[in-house]
C-alpha positions as CSV (number, residue, x, y, z in Angstrom):
1,M,0.0,0.0,0.0
2,A,1.4,3.4,-1.0
3,A,2.5,5.7,1.8
4,S,1.2,9.3,1.8
5,P,3.6,12.0,0.5
6,I,5.6,14.1,3.0
7,P,4.9,17.8,2.9
8,M,8.2,19.7,3.1
9,S,6.9,23.1,4.1
10,R,8.9,25.0,6.7
11,I,8.2,27.3,9.6
12,G,10.6,30.2,9.1
13,N,12.6,31.3,6.1
14,L,15.5,28.9,6.5
15,A,16.3,25.8,8.4
16,F,19.5,27.4,9.7
17,N,18.4,30.2,12.0
18,H,21.5,32.2,12.7
19,S,24.2,34.2,10.9
20,A,24.5,33.3,7.2
21,S,25.9,29.9,6.6
22,N,25.3,28.7,3.0
23,D,27.2,25.5,3.7
24,A,25.1,24.5,6.6
25,E,21.9,25.3,4.7
26,A,23.1,23.4,1.7
27,E,24.0,20.3,3.6
28,Y,20.6,20.3,5.4
29,D,18.8,20.7,2.1
30,R,20.9,17.9,0.5
31,L,20.0,15.5,3.2
32,R,16.3,16.3,3.1
33,D,16.3,16.1,-0.7
34,L,17.9,12.6,-0.5
35,A,15.2,11.6,2.0
36,R,12.5,13.0,-0.3
37,N,13.9,11.1,-3.3
38,E,14.0,7.9,-1.3
39,G,10.4,8.5,-0.2
40,D,9.3,8.9,-3.9
41,K,11.0,5.6,-4.7
42,M,9.4,3.9,-1.7
43,R,5.9,5.0,-2.8
44,S,6.5,3.9,-6.4
45,C,7.6,0.5,-5.2
46,F,4.5,0.1,-3.0
47,D,2.2,1.2,-5.9
48,Q,3.8,-1.4,-8.2
49,S,3.5,-4.0,-5.4
50,H,-0.2,-3.3,-5.1
51,E,-0.7,-3.5,-8.9
52,L,1.2,-6.8,-9.1
53,Y,-0.7,-8.3,-6.2
54,S,-4.0,-7.3,-7.9
55,S,-3.0,-9.0,-11.1
56,G,-2.2,-12.2,-9.3
57,D,1.7,-11.9,-9.3
58,G,2.3,-12.5,-5.6
59,A,6.0,-13.1,-6.0
60,G,6.5,-9.9,-7.9
61,A,4.4,-8.0,-5.4
62,K,6.5,-9.3,-2.5
63,H,9.7,-8.3,-4.3
64,K,8.5,-4.8,-4.9
65,S,7.3,-4.5,-1.3
66,E,10.7,-5.5,0.0
67,E,12.3,-3.0,-2.3
68,G,10.0,-0.3,-1.0
69,K,10.9,-1.1,2.6
70,R,14.5,-0.6,1.8
71,H,13.9,2.8,0.3
72,Q,11.7,3.6,3.4
73,K,14.6,2.7,5.7
74,Q,17.0,4.8,3.7
75,R,14.6,7.7,3.7
76,D,14.4,7.5,7.5
77,A,18.2,7.4,7.8
78,Y,18.6,10.6,5.7
79,N,15.9,12.4,7.7
80,K,17.7,11.3,10.9
81,Q,20.9,12.8,9.6
82,A,19.2,16.0,8.6
83,S,17.5,16.4,12.0
84,E,20.6,15.8,14.0
85,Y,22.7,18.1,11.8
86,I,20.4,21.1,11.9
87,F,19.7,20.6,15.6
88,R,23.4,20.8,16.4
89,E,23.9,23.7,14.1
90,N,21.1,25.8,15.4
91,N,21.8,25.0,19.1
92,A,25.6,25.2,19.0
93,V,27.6,27.1,21.6
94,G,27.3,30.8,21.0
95,R,24.1,30.7,18.9
96,V,21.5,30.3,21.6
97,G,21.4,30.7,25.4
98,D,21.5,27.7,27.6
99,D,17.9,28.3,28.5
100,T,16.8,28.3,24.9
101,I,16.1,25.6,22.3
102,D,15.8,26.3,18.6
103,L,13.5,23.9,16.6
104,H,13.9,25.4,13.2
105,G,14.4,22.8,10.4
106,Q,12.7,19.9,12.4
107,F,9.6,17.9,11.3
108,V,6.7,18.7,13.7
109,E,7.0,15.1,15.0
110,E,10.7,15.5,15.5
111,A,10.3,18.9,17.3
112,E,7.6,17.5,19.5
113,D,9.7,14.6,20.9
114,I,12.8,16.8,21.2
115,L,10.9,19.5,23.2
116,E,9.2,17.0,25.5
117,A,12.6,15.4,26.4
118,R,14.2,18.8,26.8
119,I,11.5,20.0,29.2
120,R,11.9,16.9,31.4
121,D,15.7,17.2,31.3
122,A,15.6,20.9,32.2
123,Q,13.2,20.3,35.1
124,A,15.4,17.5,36.4
125,R,18.3,20.0,36.5
126,G,16.2,22.6,38.3
127,Q,15.9,25.0,35.4
128,T,13.0,27.4,36.0
129,H,12.1,28.4,32.4
130,L,12.7,27.6,28.7
131,H,12.6,29.8,25.7
132,V,11.4,27.9,22.6
133,I,12.1,29.2,19.1
134,V,9.1,28.0,17.0
135,G,9.2,30.2,13.9
136,K,6.5,32.5,12.5
137,G,5.2,30.2,9.7
138,N,6.0,32.8,7.0
139,H,7.0,30.2,4.5
140,S,4.8,27.3,5.5
141,S,1.7,26.3,3.5
142,G,-0.9,29.0,3.9
143,H,1.5,31.0,6.2
144,V,0.1,29.0,9.2
145,Q,2.3,28.3,12.1
146,K,2.6,24.5,12.5
147,I,4.9,24.0,15.4
148,K,3.5,26.7,17.8
149,P,0.2,25.0,18.3
150,R,2.0,21.7,18.9
151,V,4.2,23.3,21.5
152,E,1.2,24.8,23.2
153,Q,-0.5,21.4,23.3
154,I,2.6,19.9,24.8
155,C,2.6,22.5,27.6
156,Q,-1.1,21.9,28.3
157,N,-0.5,18.1,28.5
158,M,2.4,18.6,30.9
159,G,0.5,21.1,33.0
160,L,2.9,24.0,32.2
161,Q,2.1,27.7,31.7
162,Y,3.4,29.5,28.7
163,A,3.3,32.9,27.0
164,A,4.2,34.4,23.6
165,E,7.3,36.6,23.7
166,E,7.6,39.9,22.0
167,N,9.1,38.1,19.0
168,E,6.1,36.1,17.8
169,G,8.3,33.3,16.7
170,R,9.2,32.4,20.3
171,L,7.4,31.0,23.3
172,Y,8.3,31.2,27.0
173,I,7.6,28.2,29.2
174,N,7.5,28.3,33.0
175,L,9.0,25.0,34.0
176,S,8.1,25.5,37.7
177,G,4.4,25.0,37.1
178,G,3.4,28.6,38.1
179,Q,1.5,31.2,36.3
180,V,3.1,33.5,33.7
181,D,1.7,36.8,35.0
182,A,3.5,39.2,32.7
183,L,5.2,39.1,29.4
184,P,8.7,37.8,30.0
185,P,11.7,40.1,29.2
186,L,13.8,39.4,26.2
187,P,16.6,37.0,27.0
188,S,20.2,37.8,26.2
189,Q,21.4,36.3,23.0
190,P,24.9,35.4,21.9
191,G,26.5,37.3,19.0
192,G,25.3,36.4,15.5
193,Y,21.9,35.2,16.5
194,Q,19.2,36.1,14.0
195,G,16.0,35.2,15.9
196,G,14.6,38.6,16.2
197,Y,16.8,40.1,18.9
198,A,19.7,42.5,18.5
199,S,23.0,40.7,18.4
200,G,24.7,40.6,21.8
201,G,22.0,42.9,23.3
202,G,20.1,42.6,26.6
203,S,21.0,41.4,30.0
204,P,21.0,37.8,31.1
205,Y,17.5,36.5,32.0
206,P,17.2,36.3,35.8
207,G,17.5,32.8,37.0
208,S,19.5,31.5,34.0
209,P,22.9,30.0,34.6
210,S,24.5,32.8,32.7
211,H,23.1,35.5,35.1
212,S,25.8,36.5,37.5
213,G,26.7,39.7,39.5
214,V,29.1,42.2,38.0
215,G,32.2,42.8,40.1
216,S,32.4,39.4,41.8
217,P,36.0,38.0,42.1
218,Y,37.0,36.2,38.9
219,P,38.2,32.6,39.3
220,G,41.8,32.4,40.4
221,S,42.1,35.9,41.6
222,P,44.1,36.6,44.8
223,Y,40.9,37.2,46.7
224,Q,39.9,33.6,46.2
225,Q,43.2,32.1,47.3
226,G,44.0,31.3,50.9
227,G,42.6,33.2,53.8
228,G,41.8,36.5,52.2
229,H,45.3,37.2,51.1
230,K,45.5,40.4,49.0
231,P,48.3,41.6,46.7
232,Q,50.5,44.4,47.8
233,A,49.3,47.8,47.0
234,Q,50.8,49.5,44.0
235,H,50.7,53.1,43.0
236,H,49.4,54.0,39.6
237,T,48.3,57.2,37.9
238,P,44.5,57.5,37.4
239,Q,44.9,56.6,33.7
240,Q,46.9,53.5,34.6
241,G,44.3,52.5,37.2
242,Y,41.5,52.9,34.7
243,Q,43.3,50.8,32.1
244,Q,43.9,48.0,34.7
245,Q,40.2,48.0,35.7
246,Q,39.2,47.7,32.1
247,Q,41.7,44.8,31.5
248,H,40.4,43.1,34.7
249,H,36.8,43.5,33.6
250,Q,37.6,42.1,30.1
251,Q,39.5,39.1,31.5
252,Q,36.6,38.4,33.9
253,Q,34.0,38.5,31.1
254,Q,36.2,36.3,28.8
255,Q,36.6,33.6,31.6
256,Q,32.9,33.6,32.4
257,Q,32.0,33.3,28.7
258,Q,34.5,30.4,28.2
259,Q,33.1,28.5,31.2
260,Q,29.5,29.1,30.0
261,Q,30.2,28.0,26.5
262,Q,32.0,24.8,27.6
263,Q,29.1,23.9,29.9
264,Q,26.5,24.7,27.2
265,G,28.4,22.8,24.6
266,N,28.5,19.7,26.8
267,E,24.8,20.0,27.5
268,V,23.9,20.4,23.9
269,E,25.9,17.3,22.9
270,Q,24.5,15.2,25.7
271,L,20.9,16.4,24.9
272,A,21.4,15.6,21.2
273,E,22.7,12.1,21.9
274,K,19.9,11.4,24.3
275,L,16.9,12.8,22.4
276,L,17.5,12.3,18.7
277,P,17.8,8.5,18.5
278,R,14.3,8.1,20.0
279,I,12.6,10.4,17.6
280,F,12.8,8.6,14.3
281,K,10.8,5.6,15.4
282,K,7.7,7.8,15.1
283,L,8.3,9.2,11.6
284,D,6.8,6.6,9.3
285,G,3.7,8.7,8.7
286,C,3.2,12.2,7.3
287,C,5.6,14.9,8.6
288,I,5.7,18.7,8.3
289,V,8.9,20.6,8.5
290,M,9.3,23.9,10.4
């Protein structure tokens, strides 16, 4: 029996949702195109199998059916590669905050399973909220958002409150189970992000791991080593003192950013390894791409 075609509409302009990367977009498109071609071959084989069976050629029907199953398996493998690839690209260190997940480029079914697992993982780690990039549906069939209603349904099923952010392509989810009484502020975004916020603008969202007080001793400073020991006072001109303060502040920011990026990178890799293999068991039916 022939399988139904897979609509390849997207939510959002491009699957790759950050600073221009033609290579990343091309690789994603290549994998999805390969999957689409395998799906076409699969349907052709199943149609031929049905015709052969109707004409009484059981052996020929079985042969075409097995051939169709091989194309189906290859289609699923290419879709798996595409989903994993674009997930890692869109959620790489420096592209989204560690309290944010970007679902661009995913089939709706892929995005659903990824989000459910991410929510449970974030709750287990004590995270209080999650920003979900769902896209605006500008380039989907009929310009209708496909992923946003599914995300809202997931929140309702899990008993979580949510609210649309100022950027209509994003949702804020309260992971603690409480009400969202006011529109949440814009989260800070790493440089190069193209999701509707100014690059590098804004302050860290309160409660996120990246939110830390300015002026706290940086790791390894003399104030954190052995019984409050302080370096000997040195005399500097006001200009020299200002320059040293600037250098100290820059070093502190660089160290904090490196630590956050390393932690976020490890979490993204662990999340991808944990979530994505479970998704593709559910994708034999009709799928819609963000």
